[in-house]
N, C-alpha and C positions, 0 to 999 in steps of 0.2 A: 358342802354342808347342805345346799339346797336339795340335793338328791335325798339326803337323810330325812330332811323335814318332809318332803313330798311323800316318801315311803311311810314314815311314821304317821302322818295324818291320814293317809288313805288306809292304812291298817287299822288305825283307831276307829274310823268310821265303819269299817267292815266287822271288827270284833264288837264294836257297841251296837251293831245292827241298826245304824242310823244312816238313813238316805239324807245326807245334809249337803247343802250347797254352801254351808257356813265356811268362811275362809278363815285362816289363822294368821296372826302376825306375832312373831316371836322377837323380843328385844333382849339384849344382852348387857349387863353391867359387870364389867370385868376389867382387871388391870392387864390382861393379856394384850399383847400387841396384835396378835393374830389369832382368830378362831377358825379352825379348819378341821376336816376329817369327819368320819362317821361316829366318833365316840359318844356323842350326845343323842343317837338315834333312839335309844331306850327312853331317855329322859323326854324327847319330844313326844314319843308315843304316849307315856303316861300323862303328860301334861294335856294332850289332845284328848285322850280317853276320859280324863277327869272333866274336862270342859264339855264334852258331848253327853256324858252320863250324869253330871251334876255330883259325882262322888268326890270326896276329898281324901287324898292320900295323906299318910302320916307325915307330919312336919319334921321328923328326926331322920328322914330318909335321904339317901344319896344313891345314884345309880350311874352306871357307865356301861356302854356296849352298843354296838351297831345292831340295826334290826333288818331282817330281810322282808321281801314281799310276802313270804309265807309265815312270818312271825317268829322266826328263830332269832336268837340273840347271839351275835358274833363277837369274836375276839377283837380286842383293841390294844393299844400300847399304853404304858405308864401306869399300870394298875398299882404298883407299889407307891409311887408318889401321890397318886390320886387317893389311895387309902390313908396315907399319912396326913393329907389335907383334910379329909373327911373327919378322921379322928381328932385332928387339932380343933376342928370347928364344933366339936362336941356332939356330932350326930351319932345316932345309935345303931342305924342299919345301913348297910352298904350292899347293893345288889351288883353282881359282877357276871361276865360271861363264864360259861362252863370251863373248868380246869384253870381259871386264872386266879383263884384265891391263893393258889400255890406260889404265886410270884410275889406275894406280900412277904418282905423279909424282916420286918421289925415286929416287935412284940405288940400285938393288938390288945388294947385295954378298953373294956366298956364299949367295944364296937363289934357288932355281929355281921360277919361277911358271909353272904349267901350267894351261891352260884344258881343262875337261872338260865335254863336252856332256851326258853320261849317267852313270849309276852304274856301268855296265860299264867305262867308261874310268877312273873313279875307283878301281875295284878294281884294274884293270891296274897303275896307278901306285902305289897305296897298299901294295901287297904286295910291294915291291922291297926290296933291301937298304939299310940306314941309310947316308946319305952318298953313295949312288950318284947320279951325274948322269945323268939319263935322256935318251935320244934321242927327240925328239918331232917328228913330221912338221910341216914348214912349212906355215903358212897359204897356201892356194891361192885365188886369186880366180877364180870361175867366171863366165863371161859369162852374162848373162842372156838366155834364150831364150824368145821368145814362140811358143807353139804355135798353130797354126791350129785352129779349132774343127772338130770332126768330128761328124757326125750318125750315131749308131748306129741300126741298123735290121736287122731279119731276122737274117742270119747273123752280123753283126758285133756284136750286142747282147751275147753273153758276154765279148767283149773290153772292154766298158765296165766291167764288174765288175773285170776284172783291172787295167786302168789305174787305176780309182779305188783299188783296194787297193794298187797299187804306189806311187801318189802318196801315200797315207796312211802307208805304211811309210817312204818317203823323208822326208816332213814330220816324223814322229816321231823319226827318227834324226838328221836334219841340222838341224832347227829348234829 
């Protein structure tokens, strides 16, 4: 969990554009016997970001998901039981990693579950008004396109660097 905290705080400082030597201390009040794993990475990020920017996120919010150094939100376990607990607590918005809302097997009532691919999306939704039902773009299935290989040489070599960079940017944002 220490790695999750370090990653989240470092990322929050970078995203908030704050060069801060501020240190963070997190304390936990829970009935759980053990706290472990990366599942709280997104929560640590949003808490750190709020502290650094002075913004307050909505109080009816729950989040789960790991965070990467690049700001991607990664898969975690137990989404179904976490969503059940979030709903039982009366919260209205639950942010989860991509594709994991499909793991919720019970009837969700008065709880909006939104998949977030990265911390930028999480910020967008976390700082909305309490109780607000958010408009979320529908999932769109994109056809798989197989590109023909291309041999770069001479004058076309600079385009290889551009296309590789474009692919990396696409992969970081969408994958």
